[in-house]
C-alpha positions as a Markdown table, in Angstrom:
| # | Residue | x | y | z |
|---|---|---|---|---|
| 1 | Met | 0.0 | 0.0 | 0.0 |
| 2 | Lys | 2.8 | 2.4 | 0.8 |
| 3 | Lys | 4.5 | 1.6 | -2.5 |
| 4 | Ser | 1.2 | 2.4 | -4.3 |
| 5 | Ser | 1.0 | 5.7 | -2.4 |
| 6 | Thr | 4.4 | 6.7 | -3.5 |
| 7 | Asn | 3.6 | 6.0 | -7.1 |
| 8 | Lys | 0.4 | 8.0 | -6.9 |
| 9 | Leu | 2.1 | 11.0 | -5.2 |
| 10 | Ser | 4.8 | 11.0 | -7.9 |
| 11 | Thr | 2.2 | 11.8 | -10.6 |
| 12 | Asn | 0.7 | 15.2 | -11.4 |
| 13 | Asn | -2.7 | 14.0 | -10.5 |
| 14 | Pro | -3.0 | 12.2 | -7.2 |
| 15 | His | -6.4 | 10.9 | -8.1 |
| 16 | Pro | -6.0 | 9.2 | -11.5 |
| 17 | Asn | -9.5 | 7.7 | -11.4 |
| 18 | Leu | -10.8 | 11.3 | -11.5 |
| 19 | Asp | -8.4 | 12.5 | -14.2 |
| 20 | Phe | -11.1 | 13.6 | -16.6 |
| 21 | Thr | -8.7 | 15.6 | -18.7 |
| 22 | Asn | -6.8 | 12.5 | -19.5 |
| 23 | Ile | -10.0 | 10.6 | -20.3 |
| 24 | Glu | -11.1 | 13.4 | -22.6 |
| 25 | Arg | -7.8 | 13.3 | -24.4 |
| 26 | Glu | -8.2 | 9.5 | -24.9 |
| 27 | Ile | -11.8 | 10.0 | -26.3 |
| 28 | Ile | -10.6 | 12.7 | -28.7 |
| 29 | Gln | -7.8 | 10.5 | -30.0 |
| 30 | Ile | -10.2 | 7.6 | -30.5 |
| 31 | Thr | -12.6 | 10.0 | -32.3 |
| 32 | Glu | -9.9 | 11.0 | -34.7 |
| 33 | Glu | -9.1 | 7.3 | -35.4 |
| 34 | Val | -12.7 | 6.5 | -36.1 |
| 35 | Lys | -13.0 | 9.4 | -38.5 |
| 36 | Lys | -9.9 | 8.3 | -40.3 |
| 37 | Leu | -11.1 | 4.8 | -40.6 |
| 38 | Ser | -14.5 | 6.0 | -41.8 |
| 39 | Lys | -12.8 | 7.8 | -44.7 |
| 40 | Ala | -10.5 | 4.9 | -45.5 |
| 41 | Ser | -10.8 | 2.9 | -48.7 |
| 42 | Phe | -13.0 | -0.2 | -49.0 |
| 43 | Met | -9.9 | -2.4 | -49.1 |
| 44 | Ile | -8.5 | -1.0 | -45.8 |
| 45 | Lys | -11.9 | -1.5 | -44.2 |
| 46 | Met | -12.0 | -5.1 | -45.4 |
| 47 | Arg | -8.5 | -5.7 | -44.1 |
| 48 | Asn | -9.5 | -4.4 | -40.6 |
| 49 | Thr | -12.6 | -6.6 | -40.7 |
| 50 | Leu | -10.9 | -9.8 | -41.8 |
| 51 | Leu | -7.5 | -9.7 | -40.2 |
| 52 | Pro | -6.9 | -10.3 | -36.4 |
| 53 | Asp | -7.4 | -7.4 | -34.1 |
| 54 | Asp | -4.1 | -5.6 | -33.4 |
| 55 | Gly | -5.2 | -4.8 | -29.9 |
| 56 | Gly | -4.6 | -8.3 | -28.6 |
| 57 | Ala | -6.7 | -9.8 | -25.8 |
| 58 | Lys | -7.5 | -6.4 | -24.3 |
| 59 | Gly | -9.0 | -5.1 | -27.6 |
| 60 | Lys | -9.6 | -1.5 | -28.7 |
| 61 | His | -12.0 | 1.3 | -28.2 |
| 62 | Leu | -12.1 | 1.8 | -32.0 |
| 63 | Asp | -14.4 | -1.1 | -32.6 |
| 64 | Gly | -15.6 | -1.8 | -29.0 |
| 65 | Ser | -13.5 | -5.0 | -28.8 |
| 66 | Ile | -12.0 | -3.8 | -25.5 |
| 67 | Ile | -15.4 | -4.6 | -24.1 |
| 68 | Gly | -16.3 | -7.5 | -26.4 |
| 69 | Asn | -13.1 | -9.4 | -25.5 |
| 70 | Leu | -14.0 | -9.3 | -21.8 |
| 71 | Ile | -17.7 | -10.1 | -22.0 |
| 72 | Lys | -18.2 | -12.8 | -24.6 |
| 73 | Asn | -21.7 | -13.7 | -25.8 |
| 74 | Asp | -23.4 | -13.7 | -29.2 |
| 75 | Glu | -25.1 | -10.4 | -28.8 |
| 76 | Ile | -21.9 | -8.6 | -27.7 |
| 77 | Ser | -19.9 | -10.2 | -30.5 |
| 78 | Asn | -22.4 | -9.2 | -33.1 |
| 79 | Leu | -22.4 | -5.6 | -31.9 |
| 80 | Val | -18.6 | -5.5 | -32.0 |
| 81 | Ser | -18.7 | -6.8 | -35.5 |
| 82 | Lys | -21.2 | -4.1 | -36.5 |
| 83 | Ile | -19.1 | -1.4 | -35.0 |
| 84 | Arg | -16.0 | -2.7 | -36.8 |
| 85 | Asn | -17.9 | -2.5 | -40.1 |
| 86 | Glu | -19.5 | 0.9 | -39.2 |
| 87 | Pro | -17.2 | 2.6 | -36.7 |
| 88 | Lys | -19.4 | 5.8 | -36.7 |
| 89 | Ser | -22.5 | 3.9 | -35.8 |
| 90 | Ser | -23.7 | 5.5 | -32.6 |
| 91 | Ala | -26.7 | 3.1 | -32.3 |
| 92 | Ala | -24.4 | 0.1 | -32.2 |
| 93 | Arg | -22.2 | 1.6 | -29.5 |
| 94 | Val | -25.2 | 2.6 | -27.4 |
| 95 | Lys | -26.6 | -0.9 | -27.7 |
| 96 | Leu | -23.2 | -2.4 | -26.8 |
| 97 | Val | -23.1 | -0.3 | -23.6 |
| 98 | Arg | -26.7 | -1.1 | -22.7 |
| 99 | Ser | -26.2 | -4.8 | -23.3 |
| 100 | Ile | -23.4 | -4.8 | -20.7 |
| 101 | Leu | -25.5 | -2.8 | -18.2 |
| 102 | Arg | -28.4 | -5.2 | -18.6 |
| 103 | Leu | -26.2 | -8.1 | -17.3 |
| 104 | Lys | -26.4 | -6.5 | -13.9 |
| 105 | Lys | -23.1 | -7.9 | -12.8 |
| 106 | Glu | -20.2 | -6.4 | -10.9 |
| 107 | Phe | -17.3 | -5.5 | -13.2 |
| 108 | Pro | -13.8 | -4.1 | -12.5 |
| 109 | Leu | -13.5 | -0.3 | -12.4 |
| 110 | Ser | -11.6 | -0.4 | -15.7 |
| 111 | Leu | -14.7 | -1.8 | -17.6 |
| 112 | Tyr | -16.9 | 1.0 | -16.2 |
| 113 | Arg | -14.3 | 3.4 | -17.5 |
| 114 | Asp | -14.4 | 1.7 | -20.9 |
| 115 | Leu | -18.2 | 1.8 | -21.0 |
| 116 | Met | -18.1 | 5.6 | -20.2 |
| 117 | Ile | -15.6 | 6.2 | -23.0 |
| 118 | Gln | -17.7 | 4.2 | -25.5 |
| 119 | Ala | -20.8 | 6.1 | -24.5 |
| 120 | Ala | -19.1 | 9.5 | -24.7 |
| 121 | Leu | -17.5 | 8.6 | -28.1 |
| 122 | Thr | -21.0 | 8.7 | -29.7 |
| 123 | Leu | -21.3 | 12.4 | -28.7 |
| 124 | Tyr | -17.7 | 13.3 | -29.9 |
| 125 | Leu | -18.6 | 11.7 | -33.2 |
| 126 | Gly | -21.4 | 14.2 | -33.5 |
| 127 | Asp | -24.6 | 12.3 | -32.5 |
| 128 | Ile | -26.2 | 14.6 | -29.9 |
| 129 | Ala | -29.3 | 12.6 | -29.2 |
| 130 | Pro | -31.5 | 11.7 | -26.1 |
| 131 | Ala | -30.1 | 8.1 | -26.1 |
| 132 | Thr | -26.4 | 9.1 | -26.4 |
| 133 | Leu | -26.7 | 11.8 | -23.8 |
| 134 | Gln | -28.6 | 9.6 | -21.4 |
| 135 | Ile | -26.2 | 6.6 | -21.7 |
| 136 | Thr | -23.2 | 8.9 | -21.2 |
| 137 | Gly | -24.7 | 10.3 | -18.1 |
| 138 | Gln | -25.6 | 6.9 | -16.8 |
| 139 | Thr | -22.1 | 5.4 | -17.3 |
| 140 | Tyr | -20.5 | 8.5 | -15.8 |
| 141 | Arg | -22.7 | 8.0 | -12.7 |
| 142 | Leu | -22.0 | 4.2 | -12.5 |
| 143 | Tyr | -18.2 | 4.9 | -12.8 |
| 144 | Leu | -18.3 | 7.3 | -9.9 |
| 145 | Glu | -20.4 | 4.9 | -7.8 |
| 146 | Lys | -18.0 | 2.1 | -8.5 |
| 147 | Ile | -15.1 | 4.2 | -7.3 |
| 148 | Val | -17.0 | 4.8 | -4.0 |
| 149 | Ser | -17.9 | 1.1 | -3.7 |
| 150 | Ile | -14.3 | 0.0 | -4.1 |
| 151 | His | -13.0 | 2.5 | -1.6 |
| 152 | Lys | -15.7 | 1.6 | 0.9 |
| 153 | Lys | -14.6 | -2.1 | 0.8 |
| 154 | Asn | -11.0 | -1.1 | 1.3 |
| 155 | Leu | -11.8 | 1.2 | 4.2 |
| 156 | Val | -13.9 | -1.5 | 5.9 |
| 157 | Val | -10.9 | -3.9 | 5.7 |
| 158 | Ile | -8.6 | -1.2 | 7.1 |
| 159 | Arg | -10.9 | -0.6 | 10.0 |
| 160 | Ser | -12.0 | -4.2 | 10.7 |
| 161 | Asp | -10.9 | -4.0 | 14.3 |
| 162 | Gln | -13.0 | -0.9 | 15.0 |
| 163 | Leu | -16.1 | -2.4 | 13.2 |
| 164 | Lys | -16.4 | -5.9 | 14.8 |
| 165 | Asn | -19.9 | -7.3 | 15.1 |
| 166 | Val | -21.3 | -4.5 | 12.8 |
| 167 | Asn | -23.2 | -5.1 | 9.6 |
| 168 | Leu | -20.8 | -3.4 | 7.2 |
| 169 | Asp | -23.4 | -3.0 | 4.4 |
| 170 | Leu | -25.4 | -0.7 | 6.6 |
| 171 | Ile | -22.6 | 1.7 | 7.3 |
| 172 | Pro | -22.9 | 4.8 | 5.0 |
| 173 | Ile | -19.7 | 5.7 | 3.3 |
| 174 | Glu | -19.9 | 9.2 | 4.8 |
| 175 | Asp | -19.7 | 7.7 | 8.3 |
| 176 | Leu | -16.6 | 5.7 | 7.3 |
| 177 | Val | -14.9 | 8.8 | 6.1 |
| 178 | Lys | -15.7 | 10.8 | 9.3 |
| 179 | Met | -14.1 | 8.1 | 11.5 |
| 180 | Asp | -10.7 | 9.3 | 10.4 |
| 181 | Glu | -11.0 | 13.0 | 10.9 |
| 182 | Asp | -9.2 | 13.1 | 14.2 |
| 183 | Glu | -6.8 | 10.1 | 13.6 |
| 184 | Glu | -3.3 | 9.9 | 12.2 |
| 185 | Ile | -3.5 | 8.1 | 8.8 |
| 186 | Asp | -0.8 | 7.2 | 6.2 |
| 187 | Glu | -0.5 | 9.0 | 2.8 |
| 188 | Asn | -2.3 | 6.2 | 0.9 |
| 189 | Glu | -5.3 | 6.3 | 3.1 |
| 190 | Lys | -5.4 | 10.1 | 3.0 |
| 191 | Leu | -5.5 | 10.0 | -0.8 |
| 192 | Val | -8.3 | 7.4 | -0.7 |
| 193 | Leu | -10.3 | 9.6 | 1.6 |
| 194 | Gln | -9.8 | 12.7 | -0.6 |
| 195 | Glu | -10.9 | 10.7 | -3.7 |
| 196 | Ile | -14.0 | 9.5 | -1.8 |
| 197 | Lys | -15.0 | 13.0 | -0.8 |
| 198 | Ile | -14.5 | 14.4 | -4.2 |
| 199 | Thr | -16.5 | 11.5 | -5.8 |
| 200 | Ile | -19.4 | 11.8 | -3.4 |
| 201 | Lys | -19.6 | 15.5 | -4.2 |
| 202 | Leu | -19.5 | 14.8 | -8.0 |
| 203 | Leu | -22.4 | 12.4 | -7.5 |
| 204 | Glu | -24.3 | 15.1 | -5.7 |
| 205 | Tyr | -23.8 | 17.4 | -8.7 |
| 206 | Ile | -25.5 | 14.9 | -11.0 |
| 207 | Glu | -28.2 | 13.7 | -8.7 |
| 208 | Thr | -31.0 | 14.7 | -11.1 |
| 209 | Leu | -29.0 | 14.3 | -14.3 |
| 210 | Asp | -30.9 | 11.3 | -15.7 |
| 211 | Glu | -34.3 | 12.8 | -14.9 |
| 212 | Asp | -33.3 | 16.1 | -16.4 |
| 213 | Thr | -32.0 | 14.5 | -19.6 |
| 214 | Arg | -35.2 | 12.6 | -20.1 |
| 215 | Ser | -37.3 | 15.7 | -19.6 |
| 216 | Ser | -35.3 | 18.3 | -21.5 |
| 217 | Ile | -33.7 | 16.3 | -24.4 |
| 218 | Thr | -36.6 | 15.3 | -26.7 |
| 219 | Met | -35.0 | 15.9 | -30.1 |
| 220 | Ser | -31.8 | 14.7 | -31.8 |
| 221 | Met | -29.3 | 16.9 | -33.5 |
| 222 | Lys | -26.1 | 16.2 | -35.5 |
| 223 | Leu | -22.9 | 18.2 | -35.2 |
| 224 | Glu | -22.9 | 18.3 | -39.0 |
| 225 | Glu | -26.1 | 20.5 | -38.7 |
| 226 | Leu | -24.1 | 23.2 | -36.9 |
| 227 | Ile | -21.1 | 22.8 | -39.2 |
| 228 | Glu | -23.3 | 23.2 | -42.2 |
| 229 | His | -24.7 | 26.5 | -40.8 |
| 230 | Ser | -21.4 | 27.8 | -39.5 |
| 231 | Ser | -19.8 | 28.9 | -42.7 |
| 232 | Lys | -19.9 | 32.6 | -43.4 |
| 233 | Gln | -21.6 | 32.2 | -46.7 |
| 234 | Lys | -24.5 | 30.2 | -45.2 |
| 235 | Ala | -24.7 | 32.6 | -42.3 |
| 236 | Lys | -25.1 | 35.5 | -44.7 |
| 237 | Arg | -27.9 | 33.6 | -46.5 |
| 238 | Leu | -29.5 | 32.7 | -43.2 |
| 239 | Phe | -29.9 | 36.3 | -42.1 |
| 240 | Gly | -30.0 | 38.0 | -45.5 |
| 241 | Ser | -33.0 | 39.4 | -47.3 |
| 242 | Ser | -33.6 | 36.5 | -49.7 |
| 243 | Ala | -37.0 | 34.9 | -49.9 |
| 244 | Lys | -35.7 | 31.7 | -48.2 |
| 245 | Ser | -34.1 | 33.5 | -45.3 |
| 246 | Gly | -37.2 | 33.3 | -43.1 |
| 247 | Ser | -37.5 | 29.5 | -43.3 |
| 248 | Ser | -33.7 | 29.1 | -42.9 |
| 249 | Lys | -33.7 | 31.2 | -39.8 |
| 250 | Asn | -36.6 | 29.2 | -38.3 |
| 251 | Lys | -34.7 | 26.0 | -39.0 |
| 252 | Tyr | -31.6 | 27.5 | -37.3 |
| 253 | Met | -33.6 | 28.6 | -34.3 |
| 254 | Leu | -34.9 | 25.1 | -33.9 |
| 255 | Ile | -31.3 | 23.7 | -34.0 |
| 256 | Phe | -30.3 | 26.5 | -31.6 |
| 257 | Arg | -32.9 | 25.5 | -29.0 |
| 258 | Lys | -32.0 | 21.8 | -29.3 |
| 259 | Thr | -28.3 | 22.6 | -28.9 |
| 260 | Leu | -28.8 | 24.8 | -25.8 |
| 261 | Ala | -30.8 | 22.0 | -24.1 |
| 262 | Ala | -28.1 | 19.5 | -24.9 |
| 263 | Leu | -25.3 | 21.8 | -23.7 |
| 264 | Asp | -27.0 | 22.2 | -20.4 |
| 265 | Ile | -26.6 | 18.4 | -19.9 |
| 266 | Ile | -23.1 | 18.3 | -21.4 |
| 267 | Arg | -21.7 | 20.8 | -19.1 |
| 268 | Arg | -22.5 | 18.6 | -16.1 |
| 269 | Ile | -20.4 | 15.7 | -17.3 |
| 270 | Pro | -16.6 | 16.6 | -17.2 |
| 271 | Ile | -15.5 | 14.3 | -20.0 |
| 272 | Leu | -17.8 | 16.1 | -22.4 |
| 273 | His | -16.5 | 19.6 | -21.8 |
| 274 | Ser | -14.3 | 19.6 | -24.9 |
| 275 | Ile | -17.1 | 18.6 | -27.3 |
| 276 | Gly | -19.3 | 21.1 | -25.5 |
| 277 | Leu | -16.9 | 23.9 | -26.3 |
| 278 | Lys | -16.7 | 22.8 | -29.9 |
| 279 | Ile | -20.5 | 22.9 | -30.2 |
| 280 | Val | -20.6 | 26.4 | -28.6 |
| 281 | Ser | -18.0 | 27.7 | -31.0 |
| 282 | Lys | -20.1 | 26.6 | -33.9 |
| 283 | Leu | -23.1 | 28.5 | -32.5 |
| 284 | Gln | -20.9 | 31.6 | -32.1 |
| 285 | Glu | -19.8 | 31.3 | -35.7 |
| 286 | Ile | -23.4 | 31.1 | -37.0 |
| 287 | Asp | -24.5 | 34.3 | -35.2 |
| 288 | Asn | -21.9 | 36.2 | -33.1 |
| 289 | Lys | -24.5 | 38.8 | -32.1 |
| 290 | Leu | -26.4 | 36.4 | -29.7 |
| 291 | Pro | -25.3 | 36.4 | -26.1 |
| 292 | Met | -26.5 | 32.9 | -25.1 |
| 293 | Pro | -23.7 | 30.9 | -26.8 |
| 294 | Tyr | -21.1 | 33.0 | -25.0 |
| 295 | Leu | -23.0 | 32.6 | -21.7 |
| 296 | Ile | -23.0 | 28.8 | -22.2 |
| 297 | Glu | -19.3 | 28.9 | -22.9 |
| 298 | Ala | -18.8 | 30.8 | -19.6 |
| 299 | Arg | -20.9 | 28.2 | -17.8 |
| 300 | Leu | -18.8 | 25.3 | -19.1 |
| 301 | His | -15.6 | 27.0 | -17.8 |
| 302 | Met | -17.3 | 27.7 | -14.4 |
| 303 | Gln | -18.4 | 24.1 | -14.1 |
| 304 | Ala | -14.8 | 23.1 | -14.8 |
| 305 | Leu | -13.7 | 25.6 | -12.1 |
| 306 | Arg | -16.2 | 24.1 | -9.7 |
| 307 | Ile | -14.6 | 20.7 | -10.0 |
| 308 | Leu | -11.1 | 22.1 | -9.7 |
| 309 | Thr | -12.2 | 24.0 | -6.6 |
| 310 | Leu | -13.7 | 20.9 | -5.1 |
| 311 | Arg | -10.4 | 19.1 | -5.6 |
| 312 | Ala | -8.4 | 22.0 | -4.1 |
| 313 | Ile | -10.7 | 22.0 | -1.0 |
| 314 | Gln | -9.9 | 18.3 | -0.6 |
| 315 | Lys | -6.1 | 19.2 | -0.6 |
| 316 | Asp | -5.5 | 18.0 | -4.2 |
| 317 | Phe | -2.9 | 20.7 | -4.9 |
| 318 | Ser | -2.5 | 19.5 | -8.5 |
| 319 | Ala | -5.8 | 21.3 | -9.2 |
| 320 | Arg | -4.6 | 24.8 | -8.1 |
| 321 | Pro | -2.5 | 25.8 | -11.2 |
| 322 | Ala | -5.5 | 25.4 | -13.5 |
| 323 | Met | -8.0 | 27.4 | -11.4 |
| 324 | Thr | -7.0 | 30.9 | -12.4 |
| 325 | Pro | -6.7 | 30.3 | -16.1 |
| 326 | Thr | -10.1 | 28.5 | -16.1 |
| 327 | Phe | -11.7 | 31.5 | -14.3 |
| 328 | Asn | -10.1 | 33.9 | -16.7 |
| 329 | Lys | -11.6 | 32.0 | -19.6 |
| 330 | Ala | -15.0 | 32.2 | -18.0 |
| 331 | Ile | -14.7 | 36.0 | -17.4 |
| 332 | Ile | -13.7 | 36.5 | -21.1 |
| 333 | Ala | -16.8 | 34.6 | -22.2 |
| 334 | Tyr | -19.0 | 36.5 | -19.8 |
| 335 | His | -17.7 | 39.8 | -21.1 |
| 336 | Lys | -18.6 | 38.7 | -24.6 |
| 337 | Ala | -22.1 | 37.8 | -23.5 |
| 338 | Leu | -22.4 | 41.2 | -21.8 |
| 339 | Lys | -21.4 | 43.0 | -25.0 |
| 340 | Arg | -24.2 | 41.4 | -26.8 |
| 341 | Ser | -26.8 | 42.2 | -24.1 |
| 342 | Ser | -28.8 | 45.3 | -23.4 |
| 343 | Phe | -28.5 | 47.2 | -20.1 |
| 344 | Thr | -31.5 | 49.4 | -20.8 |
| 345 | Asn | -34.2 | 47.6 | -22.8 |
| 346 | Leu | -33.9 | 44.3 | -20.8 |
| 347 | Lys | -35.3 | 41.1 | -22.4 |
| 348 | Pro | -35.4 | 37.8 | -20.5 |
| 349 | Gly | -32.0 | 36.7 | -22.1 |
| 350 | Asp | -30.4 | 40.0 | -21.0 |
| 351 | Ile | -31.6 | 39.5 | -17.5 |
| 352 | Thr | -30.1 | 36.1 | -17.3 |
| 353 | Val | -26.7 | 37.3 | -18.5 |
| 354 | Leu | -26.6 | 40.4 | -16.3 |
| 355 | Ser | -27.8 | 38.5 | -13.2 |
| 356 | Glu | -25.3 | 35.7 | -13.7 |
| 357 | Phe | -22.4 | 38.1 | -14.2 |
| 358 | Ala | -23.4 | 40.1 | -11.0 |
| 359 | Gln | -23.1 | 36.8 | -9.1 |
| 360 | Val | -19.7 | 35.9 | -10.7 |
| 361 | Ser | -18.3 | 39.4 | -10.1 |
| 362 | Tyr | -19.0 | 39.0 | -6.4 |
| 363 | Tyr | -17.6 | 35.5 | -6.5 |
| 364 | Ser | -14.3 | 36.9 | -7.9 |
| 365 | Tyr | -14.2 | 39.2 | -4.8 |
| 366 | Glu | -14.8 | 36.4 | -2.4 |
| 367 | Gln | -12.4 | 34.0 | -4.0 |
| 368 | Arg | -9.7 | 36.5 | -5.1 |
| 369 | Lys | -7.0 | 34.9 | -2.8 |
| 370 | Val | -7.8 | 31.3 | -3.8 |
| 371 | Leu | -7.8 | 32.3 | -7.5 |
| 372 | Asn | -4.7 | 34.5 | -7.1 |
| 373 | Leu | -6.5 | 37.5 | -8.7 |
| 374 | Ala | -4.8 | 40.9 | -8.9 |
| 375 | Asn | -6.7 | 43.6 | -6.9 |
| 376 | His | -7.1 | 45.9 | -9.9 |
| 377 | Gly | -8.5 | 43.0 | -11.9 |
| 378 | Val | -11.1 | 42.2 | -9.2 |
| 379 | Ile | -12.1 | 45.9 | -9.0 |
| 380 | Lys | -12.7 | 46.0 | -12.8 |
| 381 | Ile | -14.9 | 42.8 | -12.6 |
| 382 | Leu | -16.8 | 44.3 | -9.7 |
| 383 | Gln | -17.4 | 47.6 | -11.5 |
| 384 | Thr | -18.8 | 45.7 | -14.5 |
| 385 | Gly | -20.9 | 43.7 | -12.0 |
| 386 | Lys | -22.2 | 46.9 | -10.5 |
| 387 | Lys | -23.2 | 48.1 | -13.9 |
| 388 | Ala | -25.1 | 44.9 | -14.4 |
| 389 | Val | -26.9 | 44.8 | -11.1 |
| 390 | Asp | -27.7 | 48.6 | -11.3 |
| 391 | Ala | -29.6 | 47.8 | -14.5 |
| 392 | Leu | -31.4 | 44.9 | -12.8 |
| 393 | Val | -32.6 | 46.6 | -9.6 |
| 394 | Pro | -35.2 | 49.0 | -11.1 |
| 395 | Arg | -36.8 | 46.0 | -12.8 |
| 396 | Asn | -36.8 | 43.7 | -9.7 |
| 397 | Arg | -35.9 | 44.6 | -6.1 |
| 398 | Ile | -34.7 | 41.1 | -5.4 |
| 399 | Tyr | -31.3 | 42.2 | -6.7 |
| 400 | Leu | -31.0 | 44.9 | -4.0 |
| 401 | Asn | -29.0 | 42.7 | -1.7 |
| 402 | Lys | -26.5 | 41.8 | -4.4 |
| 403 | Gln | -26.2 | 45.4 | -5.3 |
| 404 | Lys | -25.3 | 46.3 | -1.7 |
| 405 | Gln | -22.7 | 43.4 | -1.6 |
| 406 | Ile | -21.0 | 44.6 | -4.8 |
| 407 | Asn | -20.9 | 48.2 | -3.7 |
| 408 | Asn | -19.4 | 47.2 | -0.3 |
| 409 | Ala | -16.8 | 45.0 | -2.1 |
| 410 | Ile | -15.8 | 47.8 | -4.4 |
| 411 | Arg | -15.4 | 50.2 | -1.5 |
| 412 | Leu | -13.3 | 47.8 | 0.5 |
| 413 | Met | -11.1 | 46.8 | -2.4 |
| 414 | Lys | -10.4 | 50.5 | -3.2 |
| 415 | Arg | -9.6 | 51.2 | 0.5 |
| 416 | Phe | -7.2 | 48.3 | 1.0 |
| 417 | Gly | -6.2 | 47.6 | -2.6 |
């Protein structure tokens, strides 16, 4: 156990199971491989189908054999063959994952990780659908639950002397974690406790994710739809004065609404943040006058910051270097949303942007030391937040308290800054 602890501490991320950035990179790499194979000639595809798998016994994510080689039955084998022939088939990958989940067996953590990657791969390949979003959220939750389950068993073994004659299944994981707060523990156990606390909090973040996905994602969309609309030429036609511009704009607004609903789910799953940012960038290309795509971009960065902050609170110091750059990206996106919003003739979308920025501006003041923000930078953010909240108060007095907080923060920063 001590040797394992040393190995973990020597890496940049002390919690490799929660290294979502590395998992994202892996998914992106597989996505590129799938795209290359899909464009390959007929002979190359036949060669990949007929010749033995290069991945050996472990298999590959490219065709799902990494799962098929571990769980062998006719249904799984048929699905792996279908994916090998049609690597961009999202339906086959979703069926593959669901077929494993229907077995209702306990699998090693590595398989849950592989299932999560297979599910997320469908979204990175451009299929943003109720089924693909739902299965990705479900596998992400199962992966987190498996991490907690494994650690609970290990903690029970470590504390077996303290827990004699106790039904271990009835002990909540939170109680096991609290038992160590006043005790001296080794580095390995400390890392385990950190990972448990982070994972439990991540599970809280997605408590209603499955329900929200079912209720809000009712229509499918393809990334190609956005790519098609994102060229400058098509955008000009879309908002030009031609006879077809009205129907084209209506079509885009439908795509726009579907995309925003999907992004609200995507931002809650860390391994989907990269594809979320790509989708947002396409919305921004189509019409850079709308504030909402920039607001969604800011929310994606703030969700990433939320996870980094959670890790930092649990003394995962590897998270700290990324916190300030992530917050800065969020602020830049918020400013772009503000520039596209009205401070005088407020519409519902403007109220959302201004209200959210007022909250974030005060957050920058509260967290300035943790985020290592320069005082003059915080004052600028607060002054913009004041402008936003001053526009909101005449419309709704519910913002009076936030206005008072921001004014006090500006006064204190100028006095001691």
